[in-house]
C-alpha positions in Angstrom: 14.7 -25.6 47.4 15.5 -29.2 46.9 17.7 -30.8 49.5 19.5 -34.1 49.0 22.4 -35.8 50.8 24.8 -33.8 48.6 23.9 -30.4 50.1 22.0 -31.3 53.3 25.0 -31.2 55.6 26.1 -27.8 54.2 22.6 -26.4 54.9 22.1 -27.9 58.4 23.9 -25.2 60.5 21.8 -22.5 58.8 18.7 -24.5 59.2 19.2 -24.9 62.9 19.9 -21.1 63.2 16.6 -20.4 61.3 14.7 -22.8 63.6 15.8 -21.0 66.7 14.5 -17.7 65.3 11.2 -19.1 63.9 7.7 -18.0 64.9 6.4 -21.4 63.8 7.3 -24.3 61.5 5.1 -26.1 59.0 5.7 -29.6 57.7 4.2 -32.0 55.1 5.2 -35.5 54.1 4.8 -37.5 50.8 4.5 -41.3 51.1 4.8 -44.4 49.1 1.3 -45.3 50.2 -1.4 -44.5 52.7 -3.3 -47.6 53.7 -3.0 -51.3 53.4 -5.2 -54.2 54.5 -8.9 -54.7 53.9 -12.0 -52.8 54.7 -12.0 -53.9 58.3 -9.0 -51.6 58.9 -10.7 -48.5 57.5 -11.7 -45.9 60.1 -15.4 -46.3 61.1 -17.7 -43.5 62.2 -18.0 -44.9 65.7 -14.5 -46.0 66.3 -12.9 -45.0 69.6 -9.7 -43.0 69.4 -7.9 -46.2 70.6 -9.4 -48.2 67.7 -8.6 -45.4 65.3 -4.9 -45.4 66.4 -4.8 -49.3 66.3 -5.9 -49.3 62.7 -3.3 -46.7 61.7 -0.7 -48.6 63.6 -1.5 -51.8 61.7 -2.1 -50.5 58.2 -0.1 -47.3 57.5 3.3 -47.4 59.2 4.9 -49.9 56.7 4.9 -47.2 54.0 7.9 -44.9 53.6 8.0 -41.1 53.5 10.0 -40.1 50.4 9.9 -36.3 50.8 9.6 -34.0 53.8 8.5 -30.4 53.2 9.6 -27.9 55.8 8.7 -24.2 55.8 10.2 -21.9 58.5 8.1 -18.8 59.2 9.7 -15.8 60.9 8.3 -12.3 61.8 9.9 -9.2 60.5 8.9 -6.4 63.0 10.5 -3.7 60.9 8.2 -4.4 57.9 5.3 -5.8 59.9 5.3 -8.9 57.8 6.1 -12.7 57.9 9.0 -14.1 56.0 9.6 -17.8 55.2 12.1 -20.3 53.9 10.8 -23.5 52.2 12.7 -26.7 51.7 12.0 -30.1 50.0 14.0 -32.8 51.7 14.3 -36.0 49.5 14.7 -38.9 51.9 15.6 -42.5 51.6 17.0 -44.8 54.4 20.2 -46.1 52.8 23.9 -45.8 53.8 27.0 -47.8 52.9 28.1 -47.7 56.5 28.5 -51.2 57.9 25.6 -52.1 60.2 23.1 -49.6 58.8 19.6 -51.1 58.9 18.3 -52.7 55.7 14.9 -51.1 55.5 11.8 -53.0 54.1 8.8 -50.9 53.1 5.6 -51.1 51.2 4.4 -49.3 48.1 0.8 -48.6 47.0 0.3 -48.4 43.2 -2.2 -45.6 43.4 0.1 -43.4 45.5 3.1 -44.0 43.3 1.1 -43.2 40.2 -0.3 -40.1 41.9 3.2 -38.8 42.8 4.4 -39.5 39.3 1.6 -37.5 37.8 2.6 -34.6 40.1 6.1 -34.7 38.7 7.8 -36.3 41.7 11.5 -37.2 41.0 11.9 -40.8 42.2 15.4 -41.0 40.9 16.4 -38.1 43.2 14.6 -39.7 46.2 16.1 -43.2 45.7 19.5 -42.1 44.4 20.2 -39.0 46.5 17.8 -39.3 49.4 19.0 -38.3 52.8 19.2 -41.2 55.2 17.7 -41.3 58.7 17.6 -43.4 61.8 15.4 -43.7 64.8 17.0 -43.2 68.2 17.2 -46.9 69.1 18.7 -47.6 65.6 21.2 -44.7 66.1 22.2 -46.0 69.6 22.6 -49.6 68.2 24.7 -48.5 65.3 26.9 -46.3 67.5 27.5 -49.2 69.9 28.4 -51.6 67.0 31.0 -49.0 65.7 32.6 -48.6 69.1 32.8 -52.4 69.6 34.2 -52.9 66.1 36.9 -50.3 66.7 37.8 -51.8 70.0 38.0 -55.2 68.4 40.2 -53.8 65.6 42.6 -52.4 68.2 42.9 -55.7 70.0 43.5 -57.6 66.8 46.2 -55.3 65.7 48.2 -56.1 68.8 47.5 -59.8 68.7 50.1 -62.1 67.2 48.8 -64.9 65.0 50.5 -68.0 63.7 51.4 -68.2 60.0 49.1 -69.9 57.6 50.6 -71.7 54.6 49.4 -70.7 51.1 47.2 -73.4 49.6 48.2 -74.8 46.2 44.9 -73.8 44.6 45.5 -70.2 45.6 49.2 -70.0 44.6 48.6 -68.4 41.2 46.2 -65.7 42.5 48.4 -65.0 45.5 51.6 -64.7 43.5 49.8 -62.3 41.0 48.8 -60.1 43.9 52.3 -60.1 45.4 53.8 -59.2 42.0 51.4 -56.2 41.7 52.4 -55.0 45.2 56.1 -55.3 44.3 55.6 -53.4 41.0 53.6 -50.7 42.9 56.3 -50.2 45.5 59.1 -50.1 42.9 57.4 -47.6 40.7 59.4 -44.4 40.9 57.8 -42.5 37.9 56.4 -39.0 38.3 52.8 -40.3 37.6 52.9 -43.1 40.0 49.6 -43.9 41.8 49.1 -43.1 45.5 47.5 -46.4 46.2 46.9 -49.8 44.7 43.5 -51.6 44.8 43.5 -55.4 44.7 40.2 -57.1 43.9 39.2 -60.7 44.4 40.4 -60.7 48.0 38.2 -62.6 50.4 38.9 -62.9 54.1 41.4 -65.7 53.7 43.3 -64.1 50.9 43.6 -60.8 52.9 45.1 -62.8 55.8 47.7 -64.3 53.5 48.6 -61.0 52.0 48.9 -59.3 55.4 51.1 -62.2 56.5 53.5 -62.5 53.5 53.7 -58.8 52.5 55.1 -57.9 55.9 57.7 -60.6 55.6 58.8 -59.6 52.1 58.4 -55.8 52.1 58.7 -55.0 55.8 57.7 -51.5 56.8 57.7 -50.1 53.2 54.1 -51.1 52.7 50.7 -50.7 54.5 47.7 -52.9 53.7 44.1 -52.3 54.7 40.6 -53.5 53.7 38.7 -51.1 51.5 35.8 -49.6 53.4 33.2 -49.9 50.5 34.0 -53.6 49.8 34.8 -56.8 51.7 36.5 -58.2 48.6 39.2 -55.6 47.9 42.4 -54.4 49.6 44.1 -51.0 49.5 47.9 -50.9 49.3 49.8 -47.8 50.4 53.5 -46.9 50.5 54.9 -46.5 54.0 54.7 -48.4 57.2 55.8 -48.7 60.7 53.8 -48.4 63.9 53.4 -44.6 63.8 52.1 -44.7 60.2 49.7 -47.5 61.1 48.5 -45.6 64.2 47.8 -42.5 62.1 45.9 -44.5 59.5 43.8 -46.1 62.1 42.9 -42.8 63.7 42.0 -41.4 60.3 39.8 -44.4 59.5 38.0 -43.9 62.9 37.3 -40.3 62.1 36.0 -41.2 58.7 33.8 -43.8 60.2 32.3 -41.4 62.8 31.7 -38.9 60.1 29.9 -41.5 58.0 27.9 -42.3 61.1 26.9 -38.7 61.6 25.8 -38.5 58.0 23.9 -41.8 58.4 21.8 -40.2 61.1 20.9 -37.7 58.4 17.5 -36.1 58.5 17.0 -37.2 62.1 19.3 -34.4 63.0 16.8 -31.9 61.7 13.8 -33.6 63.4 15.8 -33.5 66.7 16.5 -29.8 66.1 12.8 -29.1 65.5 11.9 -31.0 68.7 14.6 -29.2 70.8 13.6 -25.8 69.5 10.2 -26.1 71.2 8.6 -24.1 68.4 5.0 -24.4 67.3 4.7 -27.1 64.7 1.8 -26.7 62.2 0.5 -29.2 59.6 -2.7 -29.9 57.8 -4.8 -33.1 58.6 -1.6 -34.3 60.2 -2.4 -37.4 62.3 -0.6 -39.7 59.8 2.3 -37.2 59.3 2.9 -37.0 63.0 2.8 -40.8 63.3 5.5 -41.1 60.6 7.6 -38.2 62.0 7.9 -40.0 65.3 8.0 -43.6 64.0 10.6 -43.0 61.3 12.8 -40.3 62.8 12.6 -40.6 66.6 11.2 -43.7 68.2 9.0 -46.7 67.1 5.4 -46.0 67.9 4.1 -48.0 70.8 1.1 -50.3 70.5 -0.7 -48.6 73.3 -2.7 -45.5 72.5 -2.0 -43.7 75.8 1.7 -44.3 75.4 1.5 -42.9 71.9 -0.1 -39.7 73.1 2.5 -39.2 75.8 5.5 -39.9 73.5 4.3 -37.6 70.7 3.5 -34.8 73.2 6.9 -35.2 74.7 8.7 -34.9 71.3 6.5 -32.2 69.9 5.0 -30.3 72.8 3.1 -27.8 70.6 1.2 -29.0 67.5 -1.6 -27.3 65.6 -3.6 -29.1 62.9 -5.1 -26.6 60.5 -7.8 -29.1 59.5 -9.1 -29.1 63.0 -8.6 -25.4 63.4 -10.8 -24.8 60.3 -13.7 -26.7 61.9 -13.8 -24.3 64.9 -17.1 -22.7 65.8 -15.8 -19.3 64.6 -15.4 -20.7 61.0 -18.6 -22.9 61.0 -20.5 -20.8 58.4 -17.4 -19.6 56.6 -15.3 -22.7 55.8 -16.5 -26.0 54.4 -14.1 -28.8 55.4 -12.1 -29.8 52.3 -8.6 -30.2 50.9 -5.7 -27.9 51.6 -6.1 -26.2 48.2 -9.8 -25.6 48.8 -9.0 -24.2 52.2 -6.5 -21.7 50.7 -9.1 -20.6 48.1 -11.7 -19.9 50.8 -9.2 -18.0 53.0 -8.1 -15.9 50.1 -11.5 -14.2 49.9 -13.5 -12.0 52.2 -14.1 -11.9 55.1 -10.6 -13.2 55.5 -7.5 -11.1 55.1 -4.1 -12.7 54.3 -1.1 -11.1 56.1 1.9 -10.0 54.1 4.2 -13.1 53.5 7.5 -12.9 51.7 10.4 -15.2 51.1 13.6 -14.0 52.8 16.2 -16.3 51.2 16.7 -16.5 47.4 15.7 -19.9 46.0 13.7 -20.8 49.1 10.3 -19.3 48.1 7.3 -20.1 45.9 5.4 -18.0 43.4 1.6 -17.5 44.1 1.0 -17.9 40.4 2.5 -21.4 40.1 0.7 -24.3 41.6 3.0 -27.1 42.9 0.5 -29.0 45.0 1.8 -32.2 46.5 5.4 -31.0 46.6 6.3 -31.2 50.2 7.8 -27.7 50.6 4.9 -26.1 48.6 2.2 -27.8 50.7 4.1 -26.8 53.9 4.1 -23.2 52.6 0.4 -23.3 51.8 -0.3 -24.7 55.2 1.5 -21.7 56.8 -0.5 -19.2 54.7 -3.8 -20.8 55.7 -2.7 -20.8 59.4 -1.8 -17.1 59.3 -5.1 -16.2 57.5 -7.1 -18.0 60.2 -5.0 -16.4 63.0 -5.6 -12.9 61.4 -9.4 -13.5 61.4 -9.5 -14.8 64.9 -7.5 -11.8 66.1 -9.9 -9.4 64.3 -12.9 -11.2 65.9 -11.3 -10.9 69.3 -10.5 -7.2 68.8 -6.7 -7.8 68.9 -3.9 -6.7 66.6 -2.1 -9.7 65.1 1.7 -8.9 65.0 3.4 -12.1 65.9 2.3 -15.4 67.5 2.9 -14.1 71.0 0.3 -11.4 70.5 -2.5 -14.0 70.1 -1.0 -16.8 72.2 -4.2 -17.1 74.3 -6.3 -17.6 71.1 -3.9 -20.1 69.4 -3.4 -22.2 72.5 -7.0 -23.4 72.3 -6.2 -25.3 69.1 -2.9 -26.7 70.3 -2.3 -30.5 70.5 -5.6 -31.5 68.9 -5.3 -33.7 65.9 -8.2 -34.1 63.5 -9.7 -37.6 63.1 -11.2 -38.3 59.7 -14.5 -40.1 59.4 -15.3 -40.2 63.1 -18.9 -39.3 63.8 -18.8 -37.7 67.2 -15.1 -37.5 68.2 -13.6 -34.9 65.8 -10.1 -34.9 67.3 -7.8 -36.6 69.7 -6.0 -34.6 72.5 -2.3 -35.0 73.0 -1.1 -34.5 76.6 -4.7 -34.8 78.0 -7.8 -36.9 78.1 -10.0 -37.3 75.0 -13.6 -36.2 74.7 -16.0 -39.1 75.5 -19.4 -38.4 74.0 -22.3 -40.6 75.2 -23.2 -43.3 72.7 -26.3 -44.8 74.4 -28.2 -44.0 71.2 -25.9 -46.2 69.1 -26.6 -49.9 68.5 -24.8 -52.8 66.9 -27.1 -54.7 64.6 -26.5 -58.2 63.2 -28.7 -59.2 60.2 -29.0 -61.6 57.3 -26.5 -61.2 54.5 -29.3 -60.3 52.0 -30.2 -57.1 53.9 -29.3 -53.7 52.5 -29.6 -50.2 54.0 -33.3 -50.0 53.1 -34.2 -53.0 55.4 -32.1 -51.6 58.2 -33.8 -48.2 58.0 -37.2 -49.8 57.8 -36.5 -51.8 60.9 -35.7 -48.7 62.9 -38.3 -46.5 61.3 -40.7 -46.5 64.3 -37.9 -44.8 66.3 -37.3 -42.0 63.8 -34.4 -41.1 61.4 -31.2 -43.1 61.8 -27.6 -43.0 60.7 -26.3 -46.4 59.4 -22.6 -47.3 59.3 -21.9 -50.8 57.8 -19.2 -52.8 59.4 -19.5 -55.7 56.9 -22.3 -57.3 54.9 -23.8 -58.8 58.1 -23.5 -56.1 60.7 -23.7 -52.4 61.1 -23.8 -49.6 63.7 -27.1 -47.7 63.8 -27.4 -44.3 65.5 -30.8 -42.8 66.5 -31.5 -39.2 65.7 -34.0 -39.2 68.6 -31.8 -40.2 71.5 -34.7 -40.5 73.9 -35.8 -43.6 72.0 -32.8 -45.6 73.0 -34.4 -47.4 76.0 -37.5 -48.3 73.9 -35.3 -49.9 71.2 -33.7 -52.3 73.8 -37.1 -53.2 75.3 -38.9 -53.9 72.0 -36.2 -55.2 69.6 -35.1 -58.4 71.4 -35.9 -62.1 71.1 -35.8 -62.1 67.3 -34.1 -64.9 65.4 -33.6 -62.9 62.2 -31.6 -60.0 63.6 -29.9 -59.1 66.9 -29.7 -55.6 68.5 -27.0 -54.8 71.1 -26.2 -51.6 72.7 -22.9 -50.0 71.7 -21.2 -50.4 75.1 -22.3 -54.0 75.5 -21.0 -54.9 72.0 -17.7 -53.3 72.7 -17.2 -55.3 75.9 -18.2 -58.5 74.2 -15.9 -57.8 71.2 -12.9 -57.1 73.6 -13.5 -60.3 75.5 -13.8 -62.5 72.4 -10.7 -61.1 70.7 -7.7 -63.3 71.5 -4.6 -61.5 72.7 -2.6 -60.2 69.8 1.1 -60.4 69.4 2.3 -56.8 69.9 5.7 -55.4 69.1 8.0 -54.2 71.8 6.7 -51.0 73.4 8.6 -48.1 74.9 9.0 -48.0 78.7 7.4 -44.8 79.8 9.0 -45.1 83.2 12.3 -44.3 81.5 11.1 -41.8 79.0 12.9 -38.8 80.4 16.2 -40.5 81.1 18.0 -38.4 78.4 16.9 -35.1 80.0 19.7 -35.3 82.6 22.3 -37.1 80.6 25.4 -35.2 79.5 26.5 -35.3 75.9 28.4 -38.4 74.8 32.1 -37.7 74.7 33.1 -40.8 72.8 33.3 -39.0 69.5 33.8 -35.4 68.6 31.1 -35.7 65.9 28.5 -36.6 68.5 28.9 -33.7 70.9 25.4 -32.3 70.6 23.6 -30.4 73.3 20.2 -31.8 74.3 18.6 -28.9 76.1 14.9 -29.8 75.7 12.9 -32.7 77.2 14.0 -35.7 75.2 13.0 -39.2 75.4 14.9 -42.4 75.3 12.9 -45.5 74.5 14.3 -48.7 76.0 12.5 -51.5 74.2 11.0 -54.0 76.6 8.3 -56.5 76.1 5.2 -55.9 78.2 4.9 -58.5 80.9 1.5 -59.6 79.5 2.9 -60.6 76.2 5.4 -63.2 75.1 7.6 -63.7 72.0 5.6 -64.3 68.8 7.0 -67.8 68.1 6.1 -68.9 71.7 2.7 -67.3 71.6 1.8 -68.8 68.3 2.6 -72.3 69.5 0.7 -72.0 72.7 -2.2 -70.3 71.0 -2.6 -73.1 68.5 -2.3 -75.7 71.2 -5.1 -73.9 73.1 -7.3 -73.8 70.1 -6.8 -77.5 69.3 -7.6 -78.6 72.9 -10.5 -76.1 73.3 -12.0 -75.8 69.9 -15.5 -75.2 71.2 -14.5 -73.2 74.3 -12.8 -70.2 72.8 -14.3 -68.0 75.5 -11.7 -69.5 77.8 -9.2 -67.4 75.9 -10.3 -64.3 77.9 -7.4 -65.3 80.1 -3.8 -64.6 79.0 -2.9 -67.1 76.4 0.3 -68.2 78.0 -1.4 -69.1 81.3 -4.1 -71.1 79.6 -1.8 -72.9 77.2 0.6 -73.9 79.9 -2.3 -75.4 81.9 -3.6 -77.2 78.8 -0.1 -78.5 78.0 0.3 -79.9 81.5 -3.1 -81.7 81.3 -2.2 -83.1 77.9 1.0 -84.6 79.3 -0.9 -86.1 82.2 -3.5 -87.6 79.8 -0.8 -89.1 77.6 0.9 -90.6 80.6 -2.4 -92.0 81.8 -3.0 -93.5 78.4 0.4 -95.2 78.4 -0.3 -96.7 81.9 -3.7 -97.9 80.8 -2.2 -99.6 77.7 0.4 -101.3 79.9 -2.3 -102.5 82.3 -4.5 -103.8 79.5 -1.8 -105.7 77.6 0.4 -106.9 80.5 -1.8 -107.3 83.6 -5.3 -107.9 82.1 -4.6 -111.3 80.4 -3.3 -112.7 83.6 -6.5 -112.0 85.5 -10.0 -113.2 85.1 -12.3 -110.3 85.4 -16.0 -110.2 84.8 -17.0 -108.1 81.8 -18.8 -104.8 82.4 -22.5 -105.2 81.7 -23.7 -103.5 78.5 -26.2 -101.4 80.3 -23.6 -99.9 82.6 -23.0 -96.2 82.0 -20.2 -94.0 83.2 -21.9 -90.9 84.5 -18.9 -88.9 85.6 -15.3 -88.9 86.6 -14.5 -88.0 90.1 -11.5 -85.8 90.7 -8.7 -88.0 91.6 -5.2 -87.4 92.9 -3.7 -87.3 89.4 -6.4 -85.1 87.9 -6.3 -81.3 87.8 -9.4 -79.2 87.3 -9.1 -76.0 85.2 -11.0 -73.1 86.5 -11.4 -70.0 84.5 -10.1 -66.9 86.3 -12.3 -64.0 86.6 -11.0 -60.9 84.9 -12.4 -57.4 85.4 -13.9 -56.1 82.2 -11.7 -53.4 80.7 -13.1 -49.9 80.5 -14.7 -49.4 77.1 -14.8 -45.9 75.7 -18.3 -44.6 75.5 
């Protein structure tokens, strides 16, 4: 079923009820693009999970999800079958509510073309898409509404001095006043309920408020149109009571619009609060967008990311990772979602009975609607149930519902599949990642003319190798015979044509040489669970929502090791200019180094001014023997006005592997 902003709020109560009764929930997202940036941001076979996350954080989060597919699976004990409800949520972050964020996003031509070829309705997404907000955006918008309403109340009680009507606005002003008079005097049966005056800027509205009250008294009520800052609405009636009722009505409408602006984030909150098992296929990117777009901005630090995701979605299963389990090693070849369904539809697998339980919320097995969010979520659920059925049969258990095989399924929870990584197939949410030894992996620098053949020939004495090119002058080389690693380091050194470095050494060198990057504000994990104990906000009736699960509040603070981008860029450029050939000094925090460099620069300029004054003012008055030509200045002793810069020793950060 397609869901837009027109019918979302009608369906939301039933959706929340279905979520509370669900066995598990499957999701799938469709995006305006997948990756941006050059080849250096593509995942590499020997990236660490931290590096993998950093690349996704840099290149993928500027794209926008246009459709969210959700499929809610329930177990019918009377018929010993699973039932489901599938939904396609068209989403787009737009609302006319004042203060709603004006979102900027990227598009990738290949992704847009692909969605178009699959029949995606872009008009429905952009024209009727459901808005959404992150929690910080929601809190900020809510605060701005409260402040605006308080300010409005103060201004209504404040008396202001009269302003004369300028001559250049007399004609337009008199035309507006005549329209108001005609509107009030209209006594016909078909008279309009209100009058809209256009071409009313802020000054004109002030004049109309001022003069209409004088001329028409309490028989008229004026207010600014909500959907335009250049129009006024004129109503019959007046007085303090009428005005108070209108203000209360406007506040209720504004809070209703705010609730609608939160939009799809209501559903994501409900999924999080339900604590139900969340299932998706190859879902690392989907989970990143679900958190980043609908809950909280993703932090730059990998460990913080893992903790926040695990806190919001405590139980996640990636069917891509599940299909790579040892039990399926000889039965399933890793592929797309459609290929996985084809494999699981044949022996030795047995698909449980799955039926739609709500009319208009199901799919036919005969019609392929791949890359429609709801359909892909439905297929993900079918694959998950088929694999659960097989695992239960292997373990000698009867698969009725998820609770009957909870001990089997729990082994696959909170492990997200990582594509293209050679020896780290998944990352672990809520726990440490696997750290396989990489002492058999080397970083190789070589001439630009070299190709894979030359690299393989270089390592041929040590057996077969796996080569992963970083760029046209470097690559990672992994030995098949790991016991040859020490021999490589002993024999392949001291060559001017190429350079071989162990993986761990190269990672440390690379971390030290990389200048500190300007990172966005990161969530404070010390305050993550603040909302757990907070009571619901009573400021608005539309916002009384019970938060009964661990929720997180992200207070955006800047890490103490980083400074604002504009300050950092200035200091960083100053540091490079003064230390062009000593970039290794940038191991230290840039702000410390740049401040010292700036202080020394000021002292040098001051010394230059004093020397110039001495040379042009004092020198001509004294007779001083010239310095012999053979005299050399060997060194400058440290004087009282000089300051020596000493590089601080920093402990090398732990490098994965």
